[in-house]
PDB file with one MODEL, atoms N, CA, C and O in Angstrom:
MODEL        1
ATOM      1  N   UNK A   1     111.024 -62.179  61.114  1.00  0.00           N
ATOM      2  CA  UNK A   1     109.607 -62.024  60.834  1.00  0.00           C
ATOM      3  C   UNK A   1     108.818 -62.241  62.117  1.00  0.00           C
ATOM      4  O   UNK A   1     109.055 -63.208  62.840  1.00  0.00           O
ATOM      5  N   UNK A   2     107.882 -61.341  62.400  1.00  0.00           N
ATOM      6  CA  UNK A   2     107.056 -61.463  63.588  1.00  0.00           C
ATOM      7  C   UNK A   2     105.986 -62.519  63.379  1.00  0.00           C
ATOM      8  O   UNK A   2     105.443 -62.676  62.285  1.00  0.00           O
ATOM      9  N   UNK A   3     105.701 -63.230  64.441  1.00  0.00           N
ATOM     10  CA  UNK A   3     104.635 -64.214  64.403  1.00  0.00           C
ATOM     11  C   UNK A   3     103.357 -63.550  64.886  1.00  0.00           C
ATOM     12  O   UNK A   3     103.360 -62.895  65.928  1.00  0.00           O
ATOM     13  N   UNK A   4     102.269 -63.707  64.153  1.00  0.00           N
ATOM     14  CA  UNK A   4     100.993 -63.127  64.547  1.00  0.00           C
ATOM     15  C   UNK A   4     100.469 -63.822  65.792  1.00  0.00           C
ATOM     16  O   UNK A   4     100.635 -65.029  65.973  1.00  0.00           O
ATOM     17  N   UNK A   5      99.835 -63.034  66.640  1.00  0.00           N
ATOM     18  CA  UNK A   5      99.193 -63.573  67.833  1.00  0.00           C
ATOM     19  C   UNK A   5      97.846 -64.159  67.418  1.00  0.00           C
ATOM     20  O   UNK A   5      97.091 -63.532  66.675  1.00  0.00           O
ATOM     21  N   UNK A   6      97.557 -65.352  67.898  1.00  0.00           N
ATOM     22  CA  UNK A   6      96.286 -66.017  67.605  1.00  0.00           C
ATOM     23  C   UNK A   6      95.450 -66.022  68.877  1.00  0.00           C
ATOM     24  O   UNK A   6      95.924 -66.421  69.941  1.00  0.00           O
ATOM     25  N   UNK A   7      94.206 -65.577  68.760  1.00  0.00           N
ATOM     26  CA  UNK A   7      93.306 -65.497  69.912  1.00  0.00           C
ATOM     27  C   UNK A   7      92.019 -66.244  69.600  1.00  0.00           C
ATOM     28  O   UNK A   7      91.423 -66.053  68.540  1.00  0.00           O
ATOM     29  N   UNK A   8      91.595 -67.090  70.522  1.00  0.00           N
ATOM     30  CA  UNK A   8      90.298 -67.745  70.450  1.00  0.00           C
ATOM     31  C   UNK A   8      89.317 -66.908  71.254  1.00  0.00           C
ATOM     32  O   UNK A   8      89.470 -66.772  72.468  1.00  0.00           O
ATOM     33  N   UNK A   9      88.312 -66.343  70.593  1.00  0.00           N
ATOM     34  CA  UNK A   9      87.336 -65.473  71.241  1.00  0.00           C
ATOM     35  C   UNK A   9      86.139 -66.290  71.713  1.00  0.00           C
ATOM     36  O   UNK A   9      84.991 -65.952  71.427  1.00  0.00           O
ATOM     37  N   UNK A  10      86.418 -67.357  72.432  1.00  0.00           N
ATOM     38  CA  UNK A  10      85.377 -68.272  72.888  1.00  0.00           C
ATOM     39  C   UNK A  10      85.852 -68.964  74.158  1.00  0.00           C
ATOM     40  O   UNK A  10      87.038 -69.259  74.307  1.00  0.00           O
ATOM     41  N   UNK A  11      84.933 -69.218  75.057  1.00  0.00           N
ATOM     42  CA  UNK A  11      85.260 -69.933  76.288  1.00  0.00           C
ATOM     43  C   UNK A  11      85.075 -71.439  76.138  1.00  0.00           C
ATOM     44  O   UNK A  11      85.205 -72.180  77.113  1.00  0.00           O
ATOM     45  N   UNK A  12      84.776 -71.890  74.945  1.00  0.00           N
ATOM     46  CA  UNK A  12      84.490 -73.302  74.699  1.00  0.00           C
ATOM     47  C   UNK A  12      85.713 -74.184  74.932  1.00  0.00           C
ATOM     48  O   UNK A  12      86.756 -73.997  74.305  1.00  0.00           O
ATOM     49  N   UNK A  13      85.572 -75.139  75.834  1.00  0.00           N
ATOM     50  CA  UNK A  13      86.653 -76.094  76.098  1.00  0.00           C
ATOM     51  C   UNK A  13      86.912 -76.971  74.871  1.00  0.00           C
ATOM     52  O   UNK A  13      88.055 -77.346  74.610  1.00  0.00           O
ATOM     53  N   UNK A  14      85.874 -77.296  74.130  1.00  0.00           N
ATOM     54  CA  UNK A  14      86.027 -78.125  72.929  1.00  0.00           C
ATOM     55  C   UNK A  14      86.824 -77.397  71.859  1.00  0.00           C
ATOM     56  O   UNK A  14      87.726 -77.980  71.257  1.00  0.00           O
ATOM     57  N   UNK A  15      86.502 -76.125  71.614  1.00  0.00           N
ATOM     58  CA  UNK A  15      87.242 -75.363  70.605  1.00  0.00           C
ATOM     59  C   UNK A  15      88.698 -75.171  71.036  1.00  0.00           C
ATOM     60  O   UNK A  15      89.612 -75.222  70.214  1.00  0.00           O
ATOM     61  N   UNK A  16      88.894 -74.952  72.324  1.00  0.00           N
ATOM     62  CA  UNK A  16      90.257 -74.828  72.848  1.00  0.00           C
ATOM     63  C   UNK A  16      91.042 -76.117  72.593  1.00  0.00           C
ATOM     64  O   UNK A  16      92.190 -76.073  72.151  1.00  0.00           O
ATOM     65  N   UNK A  17      90.421 -77.253  72.870  1.00  0.00           N
ATOM     66  CA  UNK A  17      91.077 -78.546  72.675  1.00  0.00           C
ATOM     67  C   UNK A  17      91.402 -78.794  71.205  1.00  0.00           C
ATOM     68  O   UNK A  17      92.458 -79.340  70.888  1.00  0.00           O
ATOM     69  N   UNK A  18      90.510 -78.402  70.317  1.00  0.00           N
ATOM     70  CA  UNK A  18      90.762 -78.562  68.879  1.00  0.00           C
ATOM     71  C   UNK A  18      92.005 -77.792  68.446  1.00  0.00           C
ATOM     72  O   UNK A  18      92.828 -78.310  67.691  1.00  0.00           O
ATOM     73  N   UNK A  19      92.141 -76.566  68.921  1.00  0.00           N
ATOM     74  CA  UNK A  19      93.309 -75.773  68.559  1.00  0.00           C
ATOM     75  C   UNK A  19      94.581 -76.330  69.186  1.00  0.00           C
ATOM     76  O   UNK A  19      95.638 -76.335  68.556  1.00  0.00           O
ATOM     77  N   UNK A  20      94.479 -76.801  70.431  1.00  0.00           N
ATOM     78  CA  UNK A  20      95.634 -77.418  71.078  1.00  0.00           C
ATOM     79  C   UNK A  20      96.052 -78.680  70.332  1.00  0.00           C
ATOM     80  O   UNK A  20      97.242 -78.914  70.124  1.00  0.00           O
ATOM     81  N   UNK A  21      95.075 -79.495  69.929  1.00  0.00           N
ATOM     82  CA  UNK A  21      95.370 -80.721  69.180  1.00  0.00           C
ATOM     83  C   UNK A  21      96.013 -80.426  67.830  1.00  0.00           C
ATOM     84  O   UNK A  21      96.760 -81.249  67.301  1.00  0.00           O
ATOM     85  N   UNK A  22      95.727 -79.259  67.276  1.00  0.00           N
ATOM     86  CA  UNK A  22      96.324 -78.859  66.000  1.00  0.00           C
ATOM     87  C   UNK A  22      97.741 -78.318  66.194  1.00  0.00           C
ATOM     88  O   UNK A  22      98.432 -78.009  65.223  1.00  0.00           O
ATOM     89  N   UNK A  23      98.167 -78.206  67.446  1.00  0.00           N
ATOM     90  CA  UNK A  23      99.517 -77.742  67.738  1.00  0.00           C
ATOM     91  C   UNK A  23      99.693 -76.232  67.655  1.00  0.00           C
ATOM     92  O   UNK A  23     100.816 -75.742  67.535  1.00  0.00           O
ATOM     93  N   UNK A  24      98.593 -75.496  67.718  1.00  0.00           N
ATOM     94  CA  UNK A  24      98.662 -74.044  67.604  1.00  0.00           C
ATOM     95  C   UNK A  24      98.958 -73.390  68.955  1.00  0.00           C
ATOM     96  O   UNK A  24      98.541 -73.879  70.005  1.00  0.00           O
ATOM     97  N   UNK A  25      99.677 -72.290  68.900  1.00  0.00           N
ATOM     98  CA  UNK A  25      99.910 -71.464  70.082  1.00  0.00           C
ATOM     99  C   UNK A  25      98.905 -70.326  70.034  1.00  0.00           C
ATOM    100  O   UNK A  25      98.844 -69.590  69.050  1.00  0.00           O
ATOM    101  N   UNK A  26      98.124 -70.179  71.085  1.00  0.00           N
ATOM    102  CA  UNK A  26      97.058 -69.189  71.095  1.00  0.00           C
ATOM    103  C   UNK A  26      96.706 -68.816  72.531  1.00  0.00           C
ATOM    104  O   UNK A  26      97.106 -69.490  73.481  1.00  0.00           O
ATOM    105  N   UNK A  27      95.962 -67.749  72.667  1.00  0.00           N
ATOM    106  CA  UNK A  27      95.401 -67.386  73.962  1.00  0.00           C
ATOM    107  C   UNK A  27      93.884 -67.426  73.848  1.00  0.00           C
ATOM    108  O   UNK A  27      93.326 -67.391  72.751  1.00  0.00           O
ATOM    109  N   UNK A  28      93.238 -67.498  74.985  1.00  0.00           N
ATOM    110  CA  UNK A  28      91.779 -67.531  75.031  1.00  0.00           C
ATOM    111  C   UNK A  28      91.296 -66.225  75.659  1.00  0.00           C
ATOM    112  O   UNK A  28      91.667 -65.887  76.783  1.00  0.00           O
ATOM    113  N   UNK A  29      90.475 -65.507  74.925  1.00  0.00           N
ATOM    114  CA  UNK A  29      89.880 -64.265  75.416  1.00  0.00           C
ATOM    115  C   UNK A  29      88.409 -64.247  75.029  1.00  0.00           C
ATOM    116  O   UNK A  29      88.051 -63.703  73.985  1.00  0.00           O
ATOM    117  N   UNK A  30      87.559 -64.830  75.850  1.00  0.00           N
ATOM    118  CA  UNK A  30      86.127 -64.841  75.512  1.00  0.00           C
ATOM    119  C   UNK A  30      85.578 -63.427  75.379  1.00  0.00           C
ATOM    120  O   UNK A  30      85.880 -62.553  76.193  1.00  0.00           O
ATOM    121  N   UNK A  31      84.785 -63.215  74.366  1.00  0.00           N
ATOM    122  CA  UNK A  31      84.148 -61.919  74.150  1.00  0.00           C
ATOM    123  C   UNK A  31      83.072 -61.717  75.207  1.00  0.00           C
ATOM    124  O   UNK A  31      82.315 -62.634  75.525  1.00  0.00           O
ATOM    125  N   UNK A  32      83.015 -60.514  75.743  1.00  0.00           N
ATOM    126  CA  UNK A  32      82.054 -60.201  76.799  1.00  0.00           C
ATOM    127  C   UNK A  32      80.866 -59.441  76.209  1.00  0.00           C
ATOM    128  O   UNK A  32      80.897 -58.219  76.067  1.00  0.00           O
ATOM    129  N   UNK A  33      79.830 -60.189  75.874  1.00  0.00           N
ATOM    130  CA  UNK A  33      78.590 -59.568  75.400  1.00  0.00           C
ATOM    131  C   UNK A  33      77.444 -60.540  75.636  1.00  0.00           C
ATOM    132  O   UNK A  33      77.657 -61.734  75.846  1.00  0.00           O
ATOM    133  N   UNK A  34      76.242 -60.020  75.599  1.00  0.00           N
ATOM    134  CA  UNK A  34      75.056 -60.826  75.863  1.00  0.00           C
ATOM    135  C   UNK A  34      74.611 -61.501  74.564  1.00  0.00           C
ATOM    136  O   UNK A  34      73.997 -60.873  73.701  1.00  0.00           O
ATOM    137  N   UNK A  35      74.933 -62.797  74.441  1.00  0.00           N
ATOM    138  CA  UNK A  35      74.618 -63.538  73.219  1.00  0.00           C
ATOM    139  C   UNK A  35      73.125 -63.611  72.963  1.00  0.00           C
ATOM    140  O   UNK A  35      72.689 -63.526  71.815  1.00  0.00           O
ATOM    141  N   UNK A  36      72.351 -63.765  73.994  1.00  0.00           N
ATOM    142  CA  UNK A  36      70.902 -63.912  73.794  1.00  0.00           C
ATOM    143  C   UNK A  36      70.281 -62.680  73.162  1.00  0.00           C
ATOM    144  O   UNK A  36      69.347 -62.792  72.367  1.00  0.00           O
ATOM    145  N   UNK A  37      70.791 -61.504  73.507  1.00  0.00           N
ATOM    146  CA  UNK A  37      70.217 -60.290  72.919  1.00  0.00           C
ATOM    147  C   UNK A  37      70.495 -60.230  71.424  1.00  0.00           C
ATOM    148  O   UNK A  37      69.625 -59.821  70.654  1.00  0.00           O
ATOM    149  N   UNK A  38      71.689 -60.629  70.999  1.00  0.00           N
ATOM    150  CA  UNK A  38      72.005 -60.646  69.568  1.00  0.00           C
ATOM    151  C   UNK A  38      71.179 -61.710  68.853  1.00  0.00           C
ATOM    152  O   UNK A  38      70.607 -61.447  67.795  1.00  0.00           O
ATOM    153  N   UNK A  39      71.117 -62.894  69.418  1.00  0.00           N
ATOM    154  CA  UNK A  39      70.369 -63.983  68.785  1.00  0.00           C
ATOM    155  C   UNK A  39      68.881 -63.664  68.716  1.00  0.00           C
ATOM    156  O   UNK A  39      68.216 -64.028  67.747  1.00  0.00           O
ATOM    157  N   UNK A  40      68.353 -62.991  69.731  1.00  0.00           N
ATOM    158  CA  UNK A  40      66.920 -62.687  69.726  1.00  0.00           C
ATOM    159  C   UNK A  40      66.568 -61.598  68.721  1.00  0.00           C
ATOM    160  O   UNK A  40      65.403 -61.456  68.348  1.00  0.00           O
ATOM    161  N   UNK A  41      67.556 -60.830  68.278  1.00  0.00           N
ATOM    162  CA  UNK A  41      67.311 -59.806  67.260  1.00  0.00           C
ATOM    163  C   UNK A  41      67.226 -60.386  65.861  1.00  0.00           C
ATOM    164  O   UNK A  41      66.875 -59.682  64.915  1.00  0.00           O
ATOM    165  N   UNK A  42      67.543 -61.659  65.724  1.00  0.00           N
ATOM    166  CA  UNK A  42      67.468 -62.328  64.436  1.00  0.00           C
ATOM    167  C   UNK A  42      66.084 -62.947  64.307  1.00  0.00           C
ATOM    168  O   UNK A  42      65.623 -63.641  65.213  1.00  0.00           O
ATOM    169  N   UNK A  43      65.431 -62.698  63.196  1.00  0.00           N
ATOM    170  CA  UNK A  43      64.115 -63.286  62.957  1.00  0.00           C
ATOM    171  C   UNK A  43      64.322 -64.761  62.622  1.00  0.00           C
ATOM    172  O   UNK A  43      64.714 -65.104  61.507  1.00  0.00           O
ATOM    173  N   UNK A  44      64.055 -65.624  63.596  1.00  0.00           N
ATOM    174  CA  UNK A  44      64.342 -67.040  63.416  1.00  0.00           C
ATOM    175  C   UNK A  44      63.434 -67.702  62.383  1.00  0.00           C
ATOM    176  O   UNK A  44      63.718 -68.814  61.940  1.00  0.00           O
ATOM    177  N   UNK A  45      62.364 -67.045  62.000  1.00  0.00           N
ATOM    178  CA  UNK A  45      61.512 -67.617  60.966  1.00  0.00           C
ATOM    179  C   UNK A  45      62.098 -67.376  59.577  1.00  0.00           C
ATOM    180  O   UNK A  45      61.763 -68.082  58.626  1.00  0.00           O
ATOM    181  N   UNK A  46      62.966 -66.384  59.465  1.00  0.00           N
ATOM    182  CA  UNK A  46      63.586 -66.067  58.183  1.00  0.00           C
ATOM    183  C   UNK A  46      65.051 -66.471  58.148  1.00  0.00           C
ATOM    184  O   UNK A  46      65.647 -66.513  57.072  1.00  0.00           O
ATOM    185  N   UNK A  47      65.635 -66.765  59.278  1.00  0.00           N
ATOM    186  CA  UNK A  47      67.057 -67.052  59.364  1.00  0.00           C
ATOM    187  C   UNK A  47      67.247 -68.423  59.996  1.00  0.00           C
ATOM    188  O   UNK A  47      66.614 -68.736  61.005  1.00  0.00           O
ATOM    189  N   UNK A  48      68.103 -69.230  59.416  1.00  0.00           N
ATOM    190  CA  UNK A  48      68.343 -70.551  59.972  1.00  0.00           C
ATOM    191  C   UNK A  48      69.399 -70.504  61.071  1.00  0.00           C
ATOM    192  O   UNK A  48      70.018 -69.467  61.307  1.00  0.00           O
ATOM    193  N   UNK A  49      69.594 -71.624  61.730  1.00  0.00           N
ATOM    194  CA  UNK A  49      70.539 -71.724  62.831  1.00  0.00           C
ATOM    195  C   UNK A  49      71.968 -71.438  62.423  1.00  0.00           C
ATOM    196  O   UNK A  49      72.747 -70.908  63.214  1.00  0.00           O
ATOM    197  N   UNK A  50      72.317 -71.781  61.202  1.00  0.00           N
ATOM    198  CA  UNK A  50      73.673 -71.520  60.721  1.00  0.00           C
ATOM    199  C   UNK A  50      73.937 -70.017  60.699  1.00  0.00           C
ATOM    200  O   UNK A  50      74.999 -69.567  61.131  1.00  0.00           O
ATOM    201  N   UNK A  51      72.993 -69.252  60.205  1.00  0.00           N
ATOM    202  CA  UNK A  51      73.160 -67.802  60.137  1.00  0.00           C
ATOM    203  C   UNK A  51      73.271 -67.192  61.524  1.00  0.00           C
ATOM    204  O   UNK A  51      74.056 -66.267  61.731  1.00  0.00           O
ATOM    205  N   UNK A  52      72.500 -67.695  62.472  1.00  0.00           N
ATOM    206  CA  UNK A  52      72.575 -67.189  63.844  1.00  0.00           C
ATOM    207  C   UNK A  52      73.961 -67.475  64.423  1.00  0.00           C
ATOM    208  O   UNK A  52      74.574 -66.592  65.022  1.00  0.00           O
ATOM    209  N   UNK A  53      74.455 -68.688  64.252  1.00  0.00           N
ATOM    210  CA  UNK A  53      75.783 -69.040  64.752  1.00  0.00           C
ATOM    211  C   UNK A  53      76.859 -68.185  64.083  1.00  0.00           C
ATOM    212  O   UNK A  53      77.815 -67.770  64.738  1.00  0.00           O
ATOM    213  N   UNK A  54      76.711 -67.923  62.797  1.00  0.00           N
ATOM    214  CA  UNK A  54      77.685 -67.085  62.089  1.00  0.00           C
ATOM    215  C   UNK A  54      77.693 -65.667  62.642  1.00  0.00           C
ATOM    216  O   UNK A  54      78.760 -65.080  62.823  1.00  0.00           O
ATOM    217  N   UNK A  55      76.521 -65.112  62.912  1.00  0.00           N
ATOM    218  CA  UNK A  55      76.447 -63.750  63.466  1.00  0.00           C
ATOM    219  C   UNK A  55      77.063 -63.696  64.853  1.00  0.00           C
ATOM    220  O   UNK A  55      77.764 -62.739  65.179  1.00  0.00           O
ATOM    221  N   UNK A  56      76.812 -64.708  65.674  1.00  0.00           N
ATOM    222  CA  UNK A  56      77.394 -64.739  67.018  1.00  0.00           C
ATOM    223  C   UNK A  56      78.919 -64.867  66.952  1.00  0.00           C
ATOM    224  O   UNK A  56      79.636 -64.181  67.681  1.00  0.00           O
ATOM    225  N   UNK A  57      79.404 -65.742  66.081  1.00  0.00           N
ATOM    226  CA  UNK A  57      80.854 -65.922  65.925  1.00  0.00           C
ATOM    227  C   UNK A  57      81.510 -64.636  65.430  1.00  0.00           C
ATOM    228  O   UNK A  57      82.572 -64.248  65.916  1.00  0.00           O
ATOM    229  N   UNK A  58      80.883 -63.987  64.476  1.00  0.00           N
ATOM    230  CA  UNK A  58      81.427 -62.736  63.956  1.00  0.00           C
ATOM    231  C   UNK A  58      81.465 -61.661  65.042  1.00  0.00           C
ATOM    232  O   UNK A  58      82.447 -60.927  65.158  1.00  0.00           O
ATOM    233  N   UNK A  59      80.400 -61.569  65.833  1.00  0.00           N
ATOM    234  CA  UNK A  59      80.358 -60.566  66.901  1.00  0.00           C
ATOM    235  C   UNK A  59      81.478 -60.801  67.919  1.00  0.00           C
ATOM    236  O   UNK A  59      82.123 -59.851  68.362  1.00  0.00           O
ATOM    237  N   UNK A  60      81.707 -62.056  68.285  1.00  0.00           N
ATOM    238  CA  UNK A  60      82.789 -62.379  69.226  1.00  0.00           C
ATOM    239  C   UNK A  60      84.142 -61.959  68.664  1.00  0.00           C
ATOM    240  O   UNK A  60      84.940 -61.329  69.357  1.00  0.00           O
ATOM    241  N   UNK A  61      84.393 -62.308  67.419  1.00  0.00           N
ATOM    242  CA  UNK A  61      85.672 -61.983  66.797  1.00  0.00           C
ATOM    243  C   UNK A  61      85.861 -60.468  66.673  1.00  0.00           C
ATOM    244  O   UNK A  61      86.958 -59.961  66.907  1.00  0.00           O
ATOM    245  N   UNK A  62      84.818 -59.757  66.315  1.00  0.00           N
ATOM    246  CA  UNK A  62      84.928 -58.304  66.168  1.00  0.00           C
ATOM    247  C   UNK A  62      85.214 -57.619  67.491  1.00  0.00           C
ATOM    248  O   UNK A  62      86.023 -56.693  67.549  1.00  0.00           O
ATOM    249  N   UNK A  63      84.565 -58.061  68.547  1.00  0.00           N
ATOM    250  CA  UNK A  63      84.789 -57.458  69.866  1.00  0.00           C
ATOM    251  C   UNK A  63      86.252 -57.599  70.280  1.00  0.00           C
ATOM    252  O   UNK A  63      86.875 -56.628  70.710  1.00  0.00           O
ATOM    253  N   UNK A  64      86.790 -58.788  70.153  1.00  0.00           N
ATOM    254  CA  UNK A  64      88.178 -59.018  70.552  1.00  0.00           C
ATOM    255  C   UNK A  64      89.148 -58.330  69.592  1.00  0.00           C
ATOM    256  O   UNK A  64      90.150 -57.768  70.035  1.00  0.00           O
ATOM    257  N   UNK A  65      88.874 -58.360  68.304  1.00  0.00           N
ATOM    258  CA  UNK A  65      89.791 -57.760  67.333  1.00  0.00           C
ATOM    259  C   UNK A  65      89.855 -56.240  67.463  1.00  0.00           C
ATOM    260  O   UNK A  65      90.862 -55.640  67.088  1.00  0.00           O
ATOM    261  N   UNK A  66      88.820 -55.612  67.977  1.00  0.00           N
ATOM    262  CA  UNK A  66      88.870 -54.169  68.201  1.00  0.00           C
ATOM    263  C   UNK A  66      89.900 -53.819  69.271  1.00  0.00           C
ATOM    264  O   UNK A  66      90.546 -52.775  69.193  1.00  0.00           O
ATOM    265  N   UNK A  67      90.055 -54.687  70.268  1.00  0.00           N
ATOM    266  CA  UNK A  67      91.039 -54.458  71.329  1.00  0.00           C
ATOM    267  C   UNK A  67      92.416 -55.000  70.962  1.00  0.00           C
ATOM    268  O   UNK A  67      93.424 -54.557  71.512  1.00  0.00           O
ATOM    269  N   UNK A  68      92.465 -55.956  70.038  1.00  0.00           N
ATOM    270  CA  UNK A  68      93.708 -56.611  69.638  1.00  0.00           C
ATOM    271  C   UNK A  68      93.848 -56.519  68.112  1.00  0.00           C
ATOM    272  O   UNK A  68      93.761 -57.526  67.410  1.00  0.00           O
ATOM    273  N   UNK A  69      94.061 -55.327  67.627  1.00  0.00           N
ATOM    274  CA  UNK A  69      94.024 -55.071  66.184  1.00  0.00           C
ATOM    275  C   UNK A  69      95.069 -55.852  65.380  1.00  0.00           C
ATOM    276  O   UNK A  69      94.844 -56.131  64.202  1.00  0.00           O
ATOM    277  N   UNK A  70      96.189 -56.207  65.979  1.00  0.00           N
ATOM    278  CA  UNK A  70      97.240 -56.912  65.248  1.00  0.00           C
ATOM    279  C   UNK A  70      97.133 -58.430  65.349  1.00  0.00           C
ATOM    280  O   UNK A  70      97.945 -59.148  64.766  1.00  0.00           O
ATOM    281  N   UNK A  71      96.156 -58.914  66.071  1.00  0.00           N
ATOM    282  CA  UNK A  71      96.014 -60.358  66.288  1.00  0.00           C
ATOM    283  C   UNK A  71      95.108 -60.991  65.241  1.00  0.00           C
ATOM    284  O   UNK A  71      94.291 -60.320  64.611  1.00  0.00           O
ATOM    285  N   UNK A  72      95.271 -62.293  65.073  1.00  0.00           N
ATOM    286  CA  UNK A  72      94.328 -63.100  64.295  1.00  0.00           C
ATOM    287  C   UNK A  72      93.337 -63.661  65.302  1.00  0.00           C
ATOM    288  O   UNK A  72      93.724 -64.367  66.233  1.00  0.00           O
ATOM    289  N   UNK A  73      92.071 -63.350  65.118  1.00  0.00           N
ATOM    290  CA  UNK A  73      91.052 -63.717  66.100  1.00  0.00           C
ATOM    291  C   UNK A  73      90.088 -64.730  65.497  1.00  0.00           C
ATOM    292  O   UNK A  73      89.567 -64.540  64.399  1.00  0.00           O
ATOM    293  N   UNK A  74      89.863 -65.807  66.236  1.00  0.00           N
ATOM    294  CA  UNK A  74      88.905 -66.832  65.828  1.00  0.00           C
ATOM    295  C   UNK A  74      87.658 -66.681  66.685  1.00  0.00           C
ATOM    296  O   UNK A  74      87.713 -66.797  67.909  1.00  0.00           O
ATOM    297  N   UNK A  75      86.541 -66.421  66.032  1.00  0.00           N
ATOM    298  CA  UNK A  75      85.251 -66.397  66.701  1.00  0.00           C
ATOM    299  C   UNK A  75      84.478 -67.629  66.255  1.00  0.00           C
ATOM    300  O   UNK A  75      84.469 -67.968  65.072  1.00  0.00           O
ATOM    301  N   UNK A  76      83.837 -68.290  67.191  1.00  0.00           N
ATOM    302  CA  UNK A  76      83.091 -69.508  66.847  1.00  0.00           C
ATOM    303  C   UNK A  76      81.852 -69.618  67.723  1.00  0.00           C
ATOM    304  O   UNK A  76      81.836 -69.156  68.864  1.00  0.00           O
ATOM    305  N   UNK A  77      80.831 -70.229  67.178  1.00  0.00           N
ATOM    306  CA  UNK A  77      79.610 -70.477  67.948  1.00  0.00           C
ATOM    307  C   UNK A  77      78.838 -71.611  67.293  1.00  0.00           C
ATOM    308  O   UNK A  77      79.169 -72.061  66.196  1.00  0.00           O
ATOM    309  N   UNK A  78      77.827 -72.052  67.975  1.00  0.00           N
ATOM    310  CA  UNK A  78      76.958 -73.106  67.460  1.00  0.00           C
ATOM    311  C   UNK A  78      75.558 -72.899  68.000  1.00  0.00           C
ATOM    312  O   UNK A  78      75.357 -72.217  69.005  1.00  0.00           O
ATOM    313  N   UNK A  79      74.611 -73.488  67.330  1.00  0.00           N
ATOM    314  CA  UNK A  79      73.229 -73.438  67.794  1.00  0.00           C
ATOM    315  C   UNK A  79      72.624 -74.829  67.691  1.00  0.00           C
ATOM    316  O   UNK A  79      73.106 -75.688  66.953  1.00  0.00           O
ATOM    317  N   UNK A  80      71.583 -75.019  68.431  1.00  0.00           N
ATOM    318  CA  UNK A  80      70.828 -76.267  68.378  1.00  0.00           C
ATOM    319  C   UNK A  80      69.410 -75.895  67.977  1.00  0.00           C
ATOM    320  O   UNK A  80      68.755 -75.097  68.648  1.00  0.00           O
ATOM    321  N   UNK A  81      68.951 -76.464  66.903  1.00  0.00           N
ATOM    322  CA  UNK A  81      67.593 -76.204  66.419  1.00  0.00           C
ATOM    323  C   UNK A  81      66.759 -77.453  66.665  1.00  0.00           C
ATOM    324  O   UNK A  81      67.106 -78.550  66.226  1.00  0.00           O
ATOM    325  N   UNK A  82      65.671 -77.267  67.363  1.00  0.00           N
ATOM    326  CA  UNK A  82      64.749 -78.374  67.635  1.00  0.00           C
ATOM    327  C   UNK A  82      63.483 -78.147  66.834  1.00  0.00           C
ATOM    328  O   UNK A  82      62.839 -77.103  66.937  1.00  0.00           O
ATOM    329  N   UNK A  83      63.140 -79.142  66.037  1.00  0.00           N
ATOM    330  CA  UNK A  83      61.921 -79.024  65.221  1.00  0.00           C
ATOM    331  C   UNK A  83      60.950 -80.091  65.619  1.00  0.00           C
ATOM    332  O   UNK A  83      59.858 -80.173  65.057  1.00  0.00           O
TER     333      UNK A  83
ENDMDL
END
C-alpha cells in the first residue's frame, strides 16, 4: 500500500513544529500568493476573523494541491482582530 504524501502549505515554524511533534512525515511547500489581496477582498464588517483565516488556509491548500494532486495538503492561517 502506498503512503500518501503530506504537505504543509505554510511557512509557519509553529505549524511545522506541531506536525513534527505529532511524529508525522511531511514536506513544507508554502503557497506563493499575496495574502493581503485575498484578505482585503473580504468585507471585514460582515465577516469575522475566523472566516478570513479559513479562506486564507483554503487558498494555500488549493494552490499546492493543484500542483500535487495525489498529496494530502494542510493549509493553515490565523488572524489577529483588535477591537
